[in-house]
C-alpha positions in Angstrom: -86.4 82.3 5.5 -83.4 82.7 3.3 -81.5 84.8 5.7 -82.0 82.2 8.4 -81.1 79.1 6.4 -77.8 81.2 5.3 -76.8 82.0 9.1 -77.4 78.5 10.1 -74.8 77.2 7.4 -72.2 79.7 8.4 -72.5 78.6 11.8 -72.1 75.0 10.9 -69.0 75.4 8.9 -67.8 77.7 11.5 -67.8 75.0 14.0 -66.2 72.3 11.8 -63.3 74.6 11.1 -62.9 75.0 15.0 -63.1 71.5 15.8 -60.5 70.6 13.0 -58.1 73.4 14.5 -58.5 72.0 18.0 -58.0 68.5 17.0 -54.7 69.7 15.1 -53.6 71.8 17.7 -53.9 68.9 20.2 -52.1 66.6 18.2 -49.2 69.1 17.4 -48.9 69.6 21.1 -48.5 66.0 22.0 -46.1 65.3 19.4 -43.9 67.8 21.4 -44.7 66.6 24.4 -44.0 63.2 23.6 -40.1 62.1 24.1 -38.1 60.8 21.3 -36.6 57.3 21.9 -33.4 56.5 20.6 -32.1 53.8 18.7 -30.0 52.6 21.6 -33.4 52.5 24.1 -35.0 50.9 21.7 -32.6 48.1 21.3 -32.2 47.8 25.2 -36.0 47.7 25.6 -36.0 44.6 23.3 -33.2 43.2 25.3 -34.8 43.5 28.3 -38.0 42.2 27.1 -36.3 39.2 25.1 -34.4 38.2 28.5 -37.7 38.5 30.4 -39.5 36.2 28.1 -36.8 33.8 28.2 -36.6 33.4 31.8 -40.4 33.4 32.1 -40.6 30.3 29.8 -37.0 28.6 30.0 -36.7 28.7 26.0 -33.4 29.0 24.6 -33.4 31.9 22.2 -31.6 31.2 18.7 -29.3 33.5 17.7 -30.4 34.8 14.7 -27.3 35.3 12.1 -27.2 38.8 10.5 -28.1 39.3 7.0 -25.7 38.7 4.5 -25.2 41.5 2.1 -23.8 40.9 -1.5 -21.3 43.2 -2.5 -21.8 45.1 -5.3 -19.0 46.1 -8.0 -18.8 49.1 -10.2 -16.8 49.5 -13.4 -16.1 53.5 -14.4 -16.3 54.1 -17.8 -13.7 56.6 -18.5 -13.6 60.0 -17.1 -17.3 60.8 -17.7 -18.2 59.5 -14.5 -20.8 57.0 -16.0 -20.4 53.4 -14.2 -21.4 50.1 -14.9 -22.9 47.9 -12.4 -21.5 44.2 -12.5 -23.3 41.3 -11.2 -22.7 40.7 -7.3 -20.5 37.9 -6.3 -22.3 35.2 -3.6 -20.5 34.7 -0.4 -19.9 31.3 0.2 -19.0 30.1 3.5 -18.6 26.3 3.8 -19.4 24.4 6.8 -17.6 21.4 8.7 -19.8 19.2 7.2 -19.2 20.2 3.3 -15.6 20.4 4.5 -15.5 16.7 5.7 -17.4 15.2 3.0 -14.8 16.9 0.6 -11.7 15.3 2.5 -13.5 11.8 2.5 -14.1 12.2 -1.2 -10.4 12.9 -1.8 -9.0 10.2 0.5 -11.1 7.8 -1.4 -9.6 8.8 -5.0 -6.2 8.9 -3.5 -7.0 5.3 -2.2 -8.2 4.1 -5.4 -5.5 5.5 -7.2 -2.8 3.7 -5.1 -4.6 0.3 -5.2 -5.4 0.1 -8.6 -2.9 2.5 -10.7 -0.2 1.0 -12.7 2.4 3.6 -11.2 1.9 2.0 -7.7 2.4 -1.8 -9.4 5.4 -3.7 -8.4 7.6 -4.3 -11.7 10.7 -5.7 -9.9 12.4 -5.1 -6.6 15.9 -5.0 -5.5 18.2 -7.7 -3.4 21.4 -7.0 -2.2 23.7 -9.3 -0.1 22.9 -12.5 -2.0 25.8 -15.1 -2.5 24.4 -18.6 -3.0 20.7 -17.7 -3.3 19.1 -15.9 -6.2 16.9 -13.6 -7.2 14.3 -15.8 -8.4 14.4 -17.8 -5.1 13.5 -14.3 -3.3 10.7 -13.7 -5.8 9.2 -17.5 -5.6 8.7 -17.1 -1.7 7.3 -13.3 -2.1 5.5 -13.3 -5.4 6.0 -9.5 -5.3 6.2 -9.0 -9.1 2.5 -7.6 -10.7 1.3 -6.9 -7.1 0.3 -3.4 -5.8 2.6 -1.7 -3.2 -0.3 -1.0 -0.5 -0.8 -4.9 -0.6 2.9 -5.4 0.7 3.4 -6.2 4.3 7.1 -5.8 4.8 7.2 -7.6 8.2 5.4 -10.5 6.9 7.8 -10.9 4.0 10.7 -10.7 6.6 9.2 -13.5 8.6 8.6 -15.7 5.1 12.2 -15.3 3.9 13.8 -16.1 7.1 11.3 -19.3 7.4 12.3 -20.2 3.7 16.0 -19.9 4.0 17.6 -20.6 7.2 20.9 -19.7 5.6 19.7 -16.1 6.1 21.0 -14.3 9.2 19.3 -11.3 8.8 16.8 -9.6 6.4 16.0 -5.8 6.0 13.2 -4.5 3.8 12.7 -1.1 2.6 9.5 0.5 0.9 9.3 3.5 -1.1 6.7 4.9 -3.6 5.2 4.7 -5.7 6.6 1.1 -6.0 9.8 0.7 -4.7 11.1 -2.4 -2.7 14.6 -2.9 -1.6 16.0 -6.1 0.2 19.0 -6.5 2.2 20.2 -9.9 3.1 23.3 -11.3 5.1 23.8 -14.9 4.3 25.6 -17.2 7.0 29.1 -18.6 5.8 29.2 -22.5 5.7 32.4 -23.6 7.7 31.8 -27.4 8.0 30.4 -30.0 6.0 28.8 -33.0 7.7 28.6 -36.0 5.5 26.3 -38.5 6.4 26.8 -40.6 3.3 23.4 -40.0 1.8 23.0 -36.4 3.0 25.2 -33.4 3.3 24.5 -30.7 5.9 26.4 -27.5 6.3 27.3 -25.8 9.7 28.3 -22.4 10.2 30.5 -21.0 13.1 27.5 -20.6 15.1 26.5 -24.5 14.8 23.3 -23.6 12.7 22.6 -26.6 10.2 22.5 -25.1 6.4 21.0 -26.7 3.1 23.8 -27.2 0.8 23.2 -24.9 -2.0 25.5 -23.6 -4.5 29.1 -24.2 -4.0 31.5 -23.7 -1.0 35.0 -23.9 -1.0 37.6 -24.6 2.1 34.9 -26.7 4.5 36.2 -28.8 6.9 34.3 -32.3 6.2 33.2 -34.4 9.0 32.1 -38.0 8.1 29.7 -39.5 10.1 26.8 -42.2 10.2 23.9 -40.2 11.8 22.5 -36.8 11.7 24.3 -33.9 13.2 23.4 -34.1 17.3 21.2 -31.3 18.1 21.3 -28.8 21.3 19.1 -29.4 24.0 16.9 -26.2 23.1 16.2 -27.3 19.5 13.3 -29.5 18.8 14.3 -33.1 18.0 13.5 -34.8 15.1 11.9 -38.1 14.5 14.3 -41.0 14.9 17.3 -42.0 17.4 17.0 -39.7 20.7 19.6 -37.6 21.3 21.2 -37.9 17.6 18.2 -36.4 16.1 17.9 -38.5 12.7 15.1 -37.4 10.4 13.3 -38.9 7.2 13.7 -35.3 6.0 16.7 -33.6 5.7 14.7 -30.4 5.7 13.7 -30.9 9.1 17.2 -30.0 10.6 17.7 -26.8 8.6 17.9 -23.8 10.8 18.3 -25.7 14.2 21.5 -25.9 16.1 24.0 -28.6 17.1 25.0 -29.1 20.5 27.3 -26.5 22.1 29.7 -28.9 23.4 30.0 -30.6 20.1 30.9 -27.4 18.3 33.4 -26.1 20.6 35.1 -29.4 20.5 35.2 -29.6 16.5 36.7 -26.0 16.3 39.5 -26.9 19.0 40.3 -29.9 17.0 40.3 -28.0 13.8 43.2 -26.1 15.2 45.2 -28.7 16.8 45.1 -31.5 14.2 47.3 -31.7 11.1 45.6 -30.7 8.0 45.6 -34.1 6.8 43.5 -35.6 9.6 39.5 -35.8 8.8 37.1 -35.4 11.9 34.6 -38.5 12.1 31.4 -38.8 14.1 30.4 -42.2 15.1 26.9 -43.1 16.7 28.9 -45.6 18.9 32.0 -44.1 19.7 31.1 -40.4 19.5 33.6 -37.6 17.9 37.2 -38.0 16.8 39.4 -38.1 14.0 41.3 -39.8 11.4 44.9 -40.3 12.4 47.4 -40.1 9.8 49.0 -43.0 11.2 46.4 -45.3 10.2 43.6 -45.7 12.6 40.4 -43.7 14.3 40.7 -41.8 17.2 37.3 -41.3 19.5 36.8 -39.2 22.5 33.1 -40.2 23.0 30.0 -38.3 23.1 30.7 -37.0 26.5 32.9 -34.0 25.8 33.2 -32.5 29.3 36.8 -33.7 29.8 38.3 -32.8 26.3 41.5 -31.6 27.6 42.4 -34.4 29.8 41.4 -36.9 26.8 43.6 -35.2 24.7 46.7 -35.2 26.9 45.7 -38.7 27.8 46.1 -39.6 23.9 49.7 -38.3 23.5 50.5 -40.4 26.4 49.1 -43.5 24.6 50.8 -42.8 21.3 54.1 -42.5 23.0 53.5 -45.8 24.6 52.7 -46.9 21.1 55.8 -46.2 19.6 58.0 -47.3 22.7 56.2 -50.5 22.5 55.9 -50.8 18.6 52.2 -51.4 18.5 50.2 -50.2 15.6 46.5 -50.8 16.2 44.7 -51.6 12.9 41.2 -50.1 13.5 40.4 -47.3 16.4 41.9 -46.1 19.6 38.9 -45.0 22.3 39.8 -42.7 25.2 36.1 -42.2 25.8 36.9 -43.1 29.3 39.7 -41.8 31.0 40.0 -44.6 33.1 39.3 -47.4 30.5 41.0 -46.7 27.2 41.3 -49.0 24.8 42.4 -50.0 21.0 41.7 -52.4 18.4 
């Protein structure tokens, strides 16, 4: 009984060992028979799979960024070969949004500095070319002192100065940082003084009416009972049509007198003697004070200016020949009908 049991156990053990050997040999044979796939094949297969997946689903694939590996730093300790690993430095790559936010913040800080800081506040400015005007006159119009340079508009300042001071022929304004303002002006030079009795107007060589400001020497005086007649392009003021008299003298500042009148005045200045004075009458027009004791008027129509002067020379010769001495005036306004009083 014991001999049979022992033999049965030995057979069972042998069967298990044989089965284990067969299993091991089959696994070994399978490993040897199966080809080993390379990494390149694996990547290609994955790429083909993903393309097929994308084509079948029409879902765009998102590119997965590579993993960022922090660089390690090692510090050697002498010649022993030992090293110390230092903390890794993070790799920061700012995006376009972060850069935009930084630029906006920097611009806002710069604008705030310019708008509210003392270095950009105008303490004073330089004005070149002033003759009869003063620095205080310019500042009263611009009110520039104490303001920030970013609030100053050179074009608007130029228009304000030209409107306030008709005696300015040109205005040039230069602005620099942090708070530099340089103004260059050219003032018109008066040539005639139109004396209305209660008001005096200055005229420059171009016929522009100027306010009498300061002192001017050597002006040719024109005595009149009306304001200077304006050019046709000028806006007539209230009062007599054509003569443009006005209750406010400032209404005529900056306007131009009649071009023919200005030309006749300039011609008379060169032809008359220094003792003669120009006159302008609302009835008889332009004339002058003759040194012989009477006034001569050539009228308001100055188109035949040369002919009227030639006629007057003939009349004077006639007066001398006939021993005639007018007491008041001689009018040659109408060439065919001159008269004297």
